[in-house]
Structures are given as C-alpha cells and as structure tokens.
All heavy atoms as a GROMACS GRO file, in nm:
protein
  544
    1MET      N    1  14.727   5.244  10.416
    1MET     CA    2  14.586   5.219  10.443
    1MET      C    3  14.574   5.132  10.572
    1MET      O    4  14.479   5.146  10.644
    1MET     CB    5  14.517   5.158  10.327
    1MET     CG    6  14.368   5.142  10.349
    1MET     SD    7  14.267   5.159  10.205
    1MET     CE    8  14.292   5.013  10.115
    2SER      N    9  14.670   5.047  10.600
    2SER     CA   10  14.655   4.963  10.721
    2SER      C   11  14.666   5.047  10.848
    2SER      O   12  14.606   5.010  10.948
    2SER     CB   13  14.763   4.856  10.720
    2SER     OG   14  14.890   4.914  10.731
    3VAL      N   15  14.739   5.158  10.845
    3VAL     CA   16  14.747   5.244  10.963
    3VAL      C   17  14.607   5.302  10.991
    3VAL      O   18  14.565   5.306  11.106
    3VAL     CB   19  14.850   5.359  10.943
    3VAL    CG1   20  14.845   5.455  11.057
    3VAL    CG2   21  14.992   5.299  10.935
    4ILE      N   22  14.540   5.346  10.889
    4ILE     CA   23  14.406   5.400  10.907
    4ILE      C   24  14.312   5.294  10.959
    4ILE      O   25  14.234   5.316  11.048
    4ILE     CB   26  14.354   5.462  10.774
    4ILE    CG1   27  14.434   5.589  10.747
    4ILE    CG2   28  14.202   5.493  10.785
    4ILE    CD1   29  14.410   5.650  10.613
    5GLN      N   30  14.321   5.171  10.906
    5GLN     CA   31  14.237   5.062  10.955
    5GLN      C   32  14.273   5.035  11.099
    5GLN      O   33  14.182   5.012  11.178
    5GLN     CB   34  14.255   4.943  10.868
    5GLN     CG   35  14.192   4.958  10.728
    5GLN     CD   36  14.222   4.840  10.639
    5GLN    OE1   37  14.309   4.761  10.663
    5GLN    NE2   38  14.145   4.831  10.530
    6ASP      N   39  14.401   5.040  11.134
    6ASP     CA   40  14.442   5.018  11.271
    6ASP      C   41  14.384   5.130  11.360
    6ASP      O   42  14.338   5.103  11.471
    6ASP     CB   43  14.592   5.019  11.287
    6ASP     CG   44  14.656   4.894  11.224
    6ASP    OD1   45  14.583   4.792  11.201
    6ASP    OD2   46  14.779   4.894  11.202
    7ASN      N   47  14.389   5.255  11.312
    7ASN     CA   48  14.332   5.368  11.386
    7ASN      C   49  14.180   5.346  11.406
    7ASN      O   50  14.127   5.374  11.514
    7ASN     CB   51  14.354   5.499  11.317
    7ASN     CG   52  14.500   5.545  11.326
    7ASN    OD1   53  14.573   5.499  11.416
    7ASN    ND2   54  14.540   5.631  11.236
    8ASP      N   55  14.115   5.299  11.302
    8ASP     CA   56  13.970   5.271  11.313
    8ASP      C   57  13.943   5.162  11.413
    8ASP      O   58  13.850   5.169  11.491
    8ASP     CB   59  13.914   5.237  11.177
    8ASP     CG   60  13.907   5.350  11.076
    8ASP    OD1   61  13.917   5.468  11.124
    8ASP    OD2   62  13.896   5.325  10.957
    9ALA      N   63  14.027   5.060  11.413
    9ALA     CA   64  14.009   4.947  11.510
    9ALA      C   65  14.034   4.998  11.653
    9ALA      O   66  13.957   4.960  11.743
    9ALA     CB   67  14.105   4.833  11.473
   10VAL      N   68  14.131   5.081  11.669
   10VAL     CA   69  14.163   5.134  11.802
   10VAL      C   70  14.047   5.222  11.848
   10VAL      O   71  13.997   5.210  11.962
   10VAL     CB   72  14.294   5.213  11.805
   10VAL    CG1   73  14.308   5.294  11.934
   10VAL    CG2   74  14.410   5.116  11.784
   11ALA      N   75  13.994   5.309  11.758
   11ALA     CA   76  13.883   5.395  11.794
   11ALA      C   77  13.759   5.309  11.828
   11ALA      O   78  13.689   5.342  11.927
   11ALA     CB   79  13.853   5.488  11.678
   12ALA      N   80  13.735   5.208  11.753
   12ALA     CA   81  13.619   5.120  11.780
   12ALA      C   82  13.630   5.053  11.914
   12ALA      O   83  13.536   5.044  11.991
   12ALA     CB   84  13.605   5.016  11.668
   13ARG      N   85  13.753   5.011  11.946
   13ARG     CA   86  13.777   4.942  12.075
   13ARG      C   87  13.762   5.042  12.191
   13ARG      O   88  13.700   5.009  12.296
   13ARG     CB   89  13.916   4.878  12.076
   13ARG     CG   90  13.950   4.809  12.204
   13ARG     CD   91  13.862   4.681  12.221
   13ARG     NE   92  13.895   4.624  12.353
   13ARG     CZ   93  13.804   4.593  12.442
   13ARG    NH1   94  13.677   4.604  12.419
   13ARG    NH2   95  13.837   4.545  12.558
   14LEU      N   96  13.813   5.164  12.170
   14LEU     CA   97  13.797   5.265  12.275
   14LEU      C   98  13.650   5.303  12.298
   14LEU      O   99  13.607   5.318  12.411
   14LEU     CB  100  13.879   5.394  12.237
   14LEU     CG  101  14.028   5.382  12.252
   14LEU    CD1  102  14.096   5.506  12.191
   14LEU    CD2  103  14.072   5.364  12.398
   15LEU      N  104  13.578   5.309  12.192
   15LEU     CA  105  13.432   5.339  12.206
   15LEU      C  106  13.360   5.226  12.276
   15LEU      O  107  13.271   5.251  12.357
   15LEU     CB  108  13.372   5.361  12.067
   15LEU     CG  109  13.406   5.495  12.005
   15LEU    CD1  110  13.359   5.499  11.857
   15LEU    CD2  111  13.348   5.611  12.081
   16ALA      N  112  13.400   5.101  12.249
   16ALA     CA  113  13.338   4.990  12.319
   16ALA      C  114  13.371   4.992  12.471
   16ALA      O  115  13.283   4.969  12.555
   16ALA     CB  116  13.384   4.856  12.259
   17ILE      N  117  13.498   5.025  12.502
   17ILE     CA  118  13.536   5.035  12.643
   17ILE      C  119  13.460   5.150  12.707
   17ILE      O  120  13.409   5.137  12.821
   17ILE     CB  121  13.686   5.057  12.653
   17ILE    CG1  122  13.764   4.932  12.610
   17ILE    CG2  123  13.729   5.097  12.795
   17ILE    CD1  124  13.914   4.955  12.589
   18ARG      N  125  13.449   5.264  12.639
   18ARG     CA  126  13.377   5.379  12.693
   18ARG      C  127  13.231   5.341  12.722
   18ARG      O  128  13.178   5.375  12.829
   18ARG     CB  129  13.384   5.494  12.598
   18ARG     CG  130  13.326   5.624  12.651
   18ARG     CD  131  13.316   5.731  12.547
   18ARG     NE  132  13.287   5.860  12.602
   18ARG     CZ  133  13.168   5.894  12.653
   18ARG    NH1  134  13.068   5.808  12.653
   18ARG    NH2  135  13.151   6.016  12.703
   19GLU      N  136  13.168   5.272  12.632
   19GLU     CA  137  13.030   5.231  12.646
   19GLU      C  138  13.012   5.143  12.771
   19GLU      O  139  12.924   5.160  12.853
   19GLU     CB  140  12.981   5.158  12.524
   19GLU     CG  141  12.836   5.115  12.532
   19GLU     CD  142  12.736   5.232  12.538
   19GLU    OE1  143  12.766   5.340  12.489
   19GLU    OE2  144  12.627   5.217  12.595
   20GLN      N  145  13.107   5.050  12.790
   20GLN     CA  146  13.103   4.961  12.904
   20GLN      C  147  13.123   5.037  13.030
   20GLN      O  148  13.053   5.013  13.129
   20GLN     CB  149  13.208   4.850  12.887
   20GLN     CG  150  13.194   4.735  12.981
   20GLN     CD  151  13.275   4.754  13.109
   20GLN    OE1  152  13.377   4.814  13.108
   20GLN    NE2  153  13.224   4.699  13.217
   21LEU      N  154  13.217   5.128  13.035
   21LEU     CA  155  13.241   5.213  13.154
   21LEU      C  156  13.118   5.298  13.185
   21LEU      O  157  13.080   5.311  13.303
   21LEU     CB  158  13.362   5.299  13.134
   21LEU     CG  159  13.498   5.230  13.126
   21LEU    CD1  160  13.605   5.331  13.088
   21LEU    CD2  161  13.531   5.164  13.259
   22THR      N  162  13.057   5.353  13.085
   22THR     CA  163  12.937   5.438  13.103
   22THR      C  164  12.825   5.362  13.170
   22THR      O  165  12.750   5.415  13.254
   22THR     CB  166  12.894   5.498  12.969
   22THR    OG1  167  13.003   5.573  12.915
   22THR    CG2  168  12.774   5.592  12.988
   23THR      N  169  12.813   5.234  13.136
   23THR     CA  170  12.704   5.154  13.198
   23THR      C  171  12.728   5.131  13.346
   23THR      O  172  12.632   5.099  13.418
   23THR     CB  173  12.685   5.017  13.126
   23THR    OG1  174  12.807   4.942  13.140
   23THR    CG2  175  12.653   5.034  12.978
   24GLU      N  176  12.852   5.143  13.390
   24GLU     CA  177  12.885   5.123  13.530
   24GLU      C  178  12.868   5.249  13.617
   24GLU      O  179  12.874   5.242  13.739
   24GLU     CB  180  13.029   5.075  13.540
   24GLU     CG  181  13.056   4.944  13.478
   24GLU     CD  182  13.200   4.901  13.484
   24GLU    OE1  183  13.269   4.948  13.573
   24GLU    OE2  184  13.241   4.821  13.398
   25VAL      N  185  12.848   5.366  13.554
   25VAL     CA  186  12.849   5.491  13.628
   25VAL      C  187  12.738   5.491  13.730
   25VAL      O  188  12.760   5.522  13.849
   25VAL     CB  189  12.840   5.610  13.534
   25VAL    CG1  190  12.814   5.742  13.610
   25VAL    CG2  191  12.967   5.627  13.454
   26TRP      N  192  12.614   5.466  13.691
   26TRP     CA  193  12.503   5.482  13.785
   26TRP      C  194  12.513   5.384  13.902
   26TRP      O  195  12.496   5.426  14.016
   26TRP     CB  196  12.368   5.469  13.715
   26TRP     CG  197  12.257   5.497  13.810
   26TRP    CD1  198  12.162   5.411  13.862
   26TRP    CD2  199  12.230   5.628  13.871
   26TRP    NE1  200  12.078   5.479  13.947
   26TRP    CE2  201  12.116   5.609  13.956
   26TRP    CE3  202  12.285   5.751  13.860
   26TRP    CZ2  203  12.062   5.714  14.029
   26TRP    CZ3  204  12.231   5.855  13.937
   26TRP    CH2  205  12.122   5.833  14.019
   27SER      N  206  12.541   5.260  13.877
   27SER     CA  207  12.552   5.164  13.987
   27SER      C  208  12.668   5.199  14.080
   27SER      O  209  12.656   5.181  14.203
   27SER     CB  210  12.569   5.024  13.934
   27SER     OG  211  12.689   5.009  13.856
   28THR      N  212  12.773   5.251  14.027
   28THR     CA  213  12.887   5.296  14.109
   28THR      C  214  12.846   5.417  14.191
   28THR      O  215  12.882   5.428  14.307
   28THR     CB  216  13.008   5.326  14.021
   28THR    OG1  217  13.040   5.208  13.944
   28THR    CG2  218  13.128   5.363  14.104
   29ALA      N  219  12.771   5.513  14.132
   29ALA     CA  220  12.725   5.629  14.205
   29ALA      C  221  12.629   5.590  14.316
   29ALA      O  222  12.638   5.645  14.427
   29ALA     CB  223  12.654   5.723  14.109
   30VAL      N  224  12.540   5.492  14.293
   30VAL     CA  225  12.450   5.445  14.394
   30VAL      C  226  12.530   5.383  14.508
   30VAL      O  227  12.502   5.410  14.626
   30VAL     CB  228  12.344   5.347  14.338
   30VAL    CG1  229  12.267   5.278  14.445
   30VAL    CG2  230  12.253   5.420  14.240
   31ALA      N  231  12.629   5.301  14.475
   31ALA     CA  232  12.712   5.236  14.576
   31ALA      C  233  12.782   5.339  14.662
   31ALA      O  234  12.790   5.331  14.784
   31ALA     CB  235  12.811   5.141  14.513
   32ALA      N  236  12.836   5.447  14.597
   32ALA     CA  237  12.903   5.553  14.669
   32ALA      C  238  12.806   5.627  14.759
   32ALA      O  239  12.844   5.658  14.871
   32ALA     CB  240  12.971   5.646  14.571
   33ALA      N  241  12.689   5.657  14.709
   33ALA     CA  242  12.595   5.733  14.787
   33ALA      C  243  12.539   5.654  14.906
   33ALA      O  244  12.515   5.712  15.012
   33ALA     CB  245  12.481   5.780  14.699
   34THR      N  246  12.517   5.528  14.888
   34THR     CA  247  12.458   5.450  14.993
   34THR      C  248  12.553   5.393  15.095
   34THR      O  249  12.519   5.373  15.209
   34THR     CB  250  12.375   5.332  14.935
   34THR    OG1  251  12.463   5.252  14.855
   34THR    CG2  252  12.258   5.383  14.853
   35SER      N  253  12.680   5.372  15.057
   35SER     CA  254  12.775   5.315  15.149
   35SER      C  255  12.843   5.420  15.232
   35SER      O  256  12.876   5.392  15.350
   35SER     CB  257  12.877   5.234  15.073
   35SER     OG  258  12.972   5.319  15.009
   36GLY      N  259  12.867   5.532  15.176
   36GLY     CA  260  12.943   5.637  15.246
   36GLY      C  261  13.093   5.607  15.255
   36GLY      O  262  13.164   5.683  15.316
   37HIS      N  263  13.134   5.501  15.195
   37HIS     CA  264  13.279   5.469  15.195
   37HIS      C  265  13.350   5.546  15.088
   37HIS      O  266  13.311   5.553  14.971
   37HIS     CB  267  13.300   5.316  15.174
   37HIS     CG  268  13.244   5.234  15.284
   37HIS    ND1  269  13.135   5.152  15.267
   37HIS    CD2  270  13.287   5.222  15.412
   37HIS    CE1  271  13.109   5.092  15.380
   37HIS    NE2  272  13.196   5.129  15.472
   38HIS      N  273  13.464   5.600  15.127
   38HIS     CA  274  13.540   5.678  15.029
   38HIS      C  275  13.595   5.592  14.915
   38HIS      O  276  13.619   5.646  14.806
   38HIS     CB  277  13.653   5.760  15.100
   38HIS     CG  278  13.758   5.672  15.160
   38HIS    ND1  279  13.744   5.618  15.283
   38HIS    CD2  280  13.880   5.635  15.114
   38HIS    CE1  281  13.855   5.549  15.312
   38HIS    NE2  282  13.939   5.559  15.213
   39GLU      N  283  13.612   5.465  14.938
   39GLU     CA  284  13.659   5.378  14.829
   39GLU      C  285  13.556   5.373  14.715
   39GLU      O  286  13.596   5.370  14.596
   39GLU     CB  287  13.684   5.236  14.877
   39GLU     CG  288  13.803   5.221  14.972
   39GLU     CD  289  13.765   5.246  15.117
   39GLU    OE1  290  13.641   5.264  15.149
   39GLU    OE2  291  13.859   5.257  15.200
   40ASP      N  292  13.428   5.374  14.749
   40ASP     CA  293  13.326   5.375  14.647
   40ASP      C  294  13.327   5.509  14.566
   40ASP      O  295  13.299   5.509  14.445
   40ASP     CB  296  13.189   5.350  14.706
   40ASP     CG  297  13.178   5.206  14.764
   40ASP    OD1  298  13.244   5.113  14.706
   40ASP    OD2  299  13.107   5.186  14.860
   41ILE      N  300  13.350   5.615  14.637
   41ILE     CA  301  13.359   5.744  14.566
   41ILE      C  302  13.481   5.745  14.476
   41ILE      O  303  13.473   5.796  14.362
   41ILE     CB  304  13.366   5.859  14.670
   41ILE    CG1  305  13.232   5.863  14.749
   41ILE    CG2  306  13.394   5.992  14.603
   41ILE    CD1  307  13.229   5.954  14.867
   42ARG      N  308  13.592   5.690  14.519
   42ARG     CA  309  13.711   5.678  14.434
   42ARG      C  310  13.681   5.601  14.308
   42ARG      O  311  13.730   5.630  14.199
   42ARG     CB  312  13.824   5.616  14.507
   42ARG     CG  313  13.890   5.706  14.609
   42ARG     CD  314  14.010   5.635  14.670
   42ARG     NE  315  14.060   5.714  14.783
   42ARG     CZ  316  14.123   5.665  14.887
   42ARG    NH1  317  14.148   5.538  14.892
   42ARG    NH2  318  14.163   5.741  14.986
   43ASP      N  319  13.600   5.490  14.322
   43ASP     CA  320  13.565   5.413  14.201
   43ASP      C  321  13.487   5.500  14.103
   43ASP      O  322  13.509   5.486  13.982
   43ASP     CB  323  13.477   5.294  14.244
   43ASP     CG  324  13.555   5.188  14.319
   43ASP    OD1  325  13.680   5.189  14.313
   43ASP    OD2  326  13.492   5.103  14.386
   44LEU      N  327  13.402   5.586  14.150
   44LEU     CA  328  13.324   5.672  14.061
   44LEU      C  329  13.417   5.775  13.996
   44LEU      O  330  13.411   5.799  13.876
   44LEU     CB  331  13.219   5.749  14.140
   44LEU     CG  332  13.121   5.833  14.064
   44LEU    CD1  333  13.044   5.746  13.960
   44LEU    CD2  334  13.020   5.898  14.157
   45VAL      N  335  13.514   5.827  14.069
   45VAL     CA  336  13.611   5.919  14.013
   45VAL      C  337  13.696   5.850  13.907
   45VAL      O  338  13.725   5.907  13.801
   45VAL     CB  339  13.698   5.984  14.123
   45VAL    CG1  340  13.816   6.064  14.066
   45VAL    CG2  341  13.615   6.069  14.213
   46LYS      N  342  13.736   5.730  13.933
   46LYS     CA  343  13.816   5.650  13.835
   46LYS      C  344  13.740   5.634  13.706
   46LYS      O  345  13.798   5.645  13.596
   46LYS     CB  346  13.854   5.513  13.893
   46LYS     CG  347  13.958   5.521  14.004
   46LYS     CD  348  13.984   5.383  14.059
   46LYS     CE  349  14.071   5.388  14.180
   46LYS     NZ  350  14.087   5.257  14.241
   47LEU      N  351  13.611   5.602  13.716
   47LEU     CA  352  13.528   5.590  13.595
   47LEU      C  353  13.527   5.719  13.517
   47LEU      O  354  13.541   5.719  13.394
   47LEU     CB  355  13.385   5.550  13.634
   47LEU     CG  356  13.361   5.403  13.666
   47LEU    CD1  357  13.219   5.387  13.718
   47LEU    CD2  358  13.387   5.314  13.549
   48LYS      N  359  13.508   5.832  13.587
   48LYS     CA  360  13.503   5.959  13.522
   48LYS      C  361  13.633   5.990  13.450
   48LYS      O  362  13.636   6.034  13.335
   48LYS     CB  363  13.473   6.071  13.624
   48LYS     CG  364  13.463   6.210  13.565
   48LYS     CD  365  13.436   6.312  13.675
   48LYS     CE  366  13.411   6.450  13.621
   48LYS     NZ  367  13.519   6.510  13.554
   49VAL      N  368  13.744   5.964  13.517
   49VAL     CA  369  13.877   5.992  13.456
   49VAL      C  370  13.897   5.902  13.336
   49VAL      O  371  13.946   5.946  13.234
   49VAL     CB  372  13.986   5.972  13.560
   49VAL    CG1  373  14.125   5.972  13.500
   49VAL    CG2  374  13.975   6.081  13.668
   50ASP      N  375  13.861   5.772  13.347
   50ASP     CA  376  13.879   5.682  13.235
   50ASP      C  377  13.796   5.726  13.113
   50ASP      O  378  13.845   5.724  13.001
   50ASP     CB  379  13.839   5.539  13.273
   50ASP     CG  380  13.936   5.477  13.370
   50ASP    OD1  381  14.049   5.530  13.391
   50ASP    OD2  382  13.902   5.368  13.429
   51ILE      N  383  13.672   5.764  13.138
   51ILE     CA  384  13.585   5.810  13.028
   51ILE      C  385  13.639   5.936  12.965
   51ILE      O  386  13.644   5.947  12.841
   51ILE     CB  387  13.438   5.826  13.079
   51ILE    CG1  388  13.381   5.688  13.109
   51ILE    CG2  389  13.354   5.900  12.973
   51ILE    CD1  390  13.248   5.693  13.187
   52GLU      N  391  13.683   6.029  13.047
   52GLU     CA  392  13.741   6.152  12.993
   52GLU      C  393  13.872   6.126  12.915
   52GLU      O  394  13.899   6.189  12.812
   52GLU     CB  395  13.767   6.252  13.104
   52GLU     CG  396  13.636   6.313  13.158
   52GLU     CD  397  13.659   6.412  13.273
   52GLU    OE1  398  13.773   6.427  13.321
   52GLU    OE2  399  13.559   6.470  13.316
   53ALA      N  400  13.950   6.033  12.962
   53ALA     CA  401  14.073   5.999  12.893
   53ALA      C  402  14.047   5.938  12.752
   53ALA      O  403  14.111   5.972  12.656
   53ALA     CB  404  14.156   5.898  12.973
   54ILE      N  405  13.940   5.855  12.746
   54ILE     CA  406  13.902   5.800  12.616
   54ILE      C  407  13.853   5.911  12.523
   54ILE      O  408  13.889   5.918  12.409
   54ILE     CB  409  13.795   5.690  12.635
   54ILE    CG1  410  13.861   5.564  12.702
   54ILE    CG2  411  13.727   5.652  12.499
   54ILE    CD1  412  13.763   5.462  12.746
   55ASP      N  413  13.769   6.001  12.574
   55ASP     CA  414  13.719   6.114  12.495
   55ASP      C  415  13.835   6.197  12.447
   55ASP      O  416  13.837   6.242  12.335
   55ASP     CB  417  13.624   6.201  12.576
   55ASP     CG  418  13.490   6.129  12.601
   55ASP    OD1  419  13.461   6.027  12.537
   55ASP    OD2  420  13.419   6.176  12.691
   56PHE      N  421  13.935   6.222  12.535
   56PHE     CA  422  14.053   6.300  12.496
   56PHE      C  423  14.128   6.231  12.383
   56PHE      O  424  14.165   6.292  12.286
   56PHE     CB  425  14.142   6.320  12.618
   56PHE     CG  426  14.269   6.392  12.586
   56PHE    CD1  427  14.270   6.530  12.576
   56PHE    CD2  428  14.390   6.324  12.575
   56PHE    CE1  429  14.384   6.598  12.549
   56PHE    CE2  430  14.508   6.393  12.549
   56PHE     CZ  431  14.505   6.530  12.537
   57ALA      N  432  14.150   6.099  12.398
   57ALA     CA  433  14.224   6.025  12.295
   57ALA      C  434  14.147   6.026  12.161
   57ALA      O  435  14.210   6.047  12.057
   57ALA     CB  436  14.243   5.882  12.340
   58LEU      N  437  14.019   6.006  12.164
   58LEU     CA  438  13.941   6.007  12.041
   58LEU      C  439  13.941   6.146  11.977
   58LEU      O  440  13.937   6.157  11.856
   58LEU     CB  441  13.798   5.959  12.071
   58LEU     CG  442  13.785   5.812  12.102
   58LEU    CD1  443  13.640   5.783  12.150
   58LEU    CD2  444  13.823   5.728  11.982
   59GLY      N  445  13.944   6.249  12.060
   59GLY     CA  446  13.950   6.384  12.007
   59GLY      C  447  14.084   6.417  11.940
   59GLY      O  448  14.098   6.516  11.866
   60HIS      N  449  14.184   6.338  11.966
   60HIS     CA  450  14.318   6.359  11.910
   60HIS      C  451  14.356   6.248  11.808
   60HIS      O  452  14.471   6.233  11.778
   60HIS     CB  453  14.424   6.371  12.021
   60HIS     CG  454  14.409   6.499  12.098
   60HIS    ND1  455  14.315   6.509  12.201
   60HIS    CD2  456  14.470   6.615  12.085
   60HIS    CE1  457  14.322   6.632  12.247
   60HIS    NE2  458  14.416   6.700  12.181
   61ARG      N  459  14.258   6.183  11.764
   61ARG     CA  460  14.280   6.075  11.665
   61ARG      C  461  14.330   6.138  11.536
   61ARG      O  462  14.284   6.244  11.493
   61ARG     CB  463  14.143   6.010  11.640
   61ARG     CG  464  14.147   5.891  11.550
   61ARG     CD  465  14.010   5.830  11.543
   61ARG     NE  466  14.006   5.739  11.432
   61ARG     CZ  467  13.895   5.697  11.372
   61ARG    NH1  468  13.781   5.742  11.416
   61ARG    NH2  469  13.902   5.615  11.275
   62PRO      N  470  14.424   6.073  11.471
   62PRO     CA  471  14.477   6.122  11.344
   62PRO      C  472  14.366   6.141  11.244
   62PRO      O  473  14.274   6.063  11.233
   62PRO     CB  474  14.574   6.015  11.298
   62PRO     CG  475  14.612   5.940  11.418
   62PRO     CD  476  14.489   5.946  11.508
   63ALA      N  477  14.378   6.250  11.168
   63ALA     CA  478  14.274   6.280  11.065
   63ALA      C  479  14.287   6.178  10.952
   63ALA      O  480  14.393   6.123  10.930
   63ALA     CB  481  14.293   6.418  11.014
   64GLY      N  482  14.177   6.162  10.881
   64GLY     CA  483  14.178   6.076  10.763
   64GLY      C  484  14.097   5.952  10.785
   64GLY      O  485  14.094   5.892  10.896
   65THR      N  486  14.030   5.912  10.677
   65THR     CA  487  13.955   5.789  10.679
   65THR      C  488  13.990   5.712  10.553
   65THR      O  489  14.054   5.766  10.464
   65THR     CB  490  13.803   5.811  10.679
   65THR    OG1  491  13.768   5.878  10.563
   65THR    CG2  492  13.760   5.893  10.803
   66VAL      N  493  13.943   5.592  10.544
   66VAL     CA  494  13.967   5.513  10.421
   66VAL      C  495  13.912   5.587  10.299
   66VAL      O  496  13.975   5.596  10.195
   66VAL     CB  497  13.908   5.372  10.436
   66VAL    CG1  498  13.919   5.297  10.303
   66VAL    CG2  499  13.973   5.299  10.546
   67ASP      N  500  13.792   5.643  10.315
   67ASP     CA  501  13.730   5.716  10.202
   67ASP      C  502  13.815   5.832  10.157
   67ASP      O  503  13.830   5.854  10.037
   67ASP     CB  504  13.590   5.766  10.240
   67ASP     CG  505  13.494   5.648  10.264
   67ASP    OD1  506  13.520   5.537  10.206
   67ASP    OD2  507  13.394   5.670  10.332
   68GLU      N  508  13.867   5.906  10.250
   68GLU     CA  509  13.949   6.025  10.213
   68GLU      C  510  14.078   5.982  10.139
   68GLU      O  511  14.119   6.049  10.046
   68GLU     CB  512  13.985   6.109  10.338
   68GLU     CG  513  13.865   6.178  10.394
   68GLU     CD  514  13.903   6.248  10.523
   68GLU    OE1  515  14.016   6.231  10.572
   68GLU    OE2  516  13.815   6.320  10.572
   69ASP      N  517  14.137   5.874  10.180
   69ASP     CA  518  14.259   5.826  10.117
   69ASP      C  519  14.236   5.770   9.979
   69ASP      O  520  14.326   5.765   9.897
   69ASP     CB  521  14.331   5.724  10.207
   69ASP     CG  522  14.391   5.785  10.329
   69ASP    OD1  523  14.402   5.911  10.335
   69ASP    OD2  524  14.425   5.714  10.418
   70GLU      N  525  14.117   5.723   9.952
   70GLU     CA  526  14.085   5.659   9.823
   70GLU      C  527  14.055   5.766   9.718
   70GLU      O  528  14.043   5.733   9.603
   70GLU     CB  529  13.972   5.563   9.840
   70GLU     CG  530  14.013   5.437   9.917
   70GLU     CD  531  13.894   5.343   9.939
   70GLU    OE1  532  13.782   5.379   9.907
   70GLU    OE2  533  13.920   5.235   9.986
   71ARG      N  534  14.038   5.888   9.758
   71ARG     CA  535  14.001   5.996   9.662
   71ARG      C  536  14.115   6.031   9.576
   71ARG      O  537  14.227   6.023   9.597
   71ARG     CB  538  13.954   6.121   9.736
   71ARG     CG  539  13.819   6.104   9.797
   71ARG     CD  540  13.778   6.228   9.866
   71ARG     NE  541  13.662   6.196   9.952
   71ARG     CZ  542  13.618   6.271  10.045
   71ARG    NH1  543  13.675   6.389  10.069
   71ARG    NH2  544  13.516   6.238  10.117
   0.00000   0.00000   0.00000
C-alpha cells in the first residue's frame, strides 16, 4: 500500500508542477513575441516539452488505487 501512496504523492507533485508551468505559458509567449529573441522562444518550447513530459509520465502511471487494493 505504501507504493500506491508513493505513486499518489508523485502524481500529486507532478500535477502541481504542471499547474505551475502552465501559468507561465502565456507570459513566456508574450515575452517571445515581443522581444524577438530566440532565447525567449526556447523558453516557451522548454515549457511545452516539460508539460508534455509530465502528461506522458502521468499517462504511464501504474494502475491501481488504495480503493482498488482494499477490495
């Protein structure tokens, strides 16, 4: 059961990180559009890759929850 709780904790942390990254997307996009600097565009790409990586990881989370194991 502790592995499942650990998985739940990891998933919760990943979701929190994803939420924080998502809040940065628009301001990063504005910076990229207004500055014209390729470094700002790279920052936007990094955000996209990080968010997609979190989605990928969450999509491959081990099956099972505490409720399913208690049945």
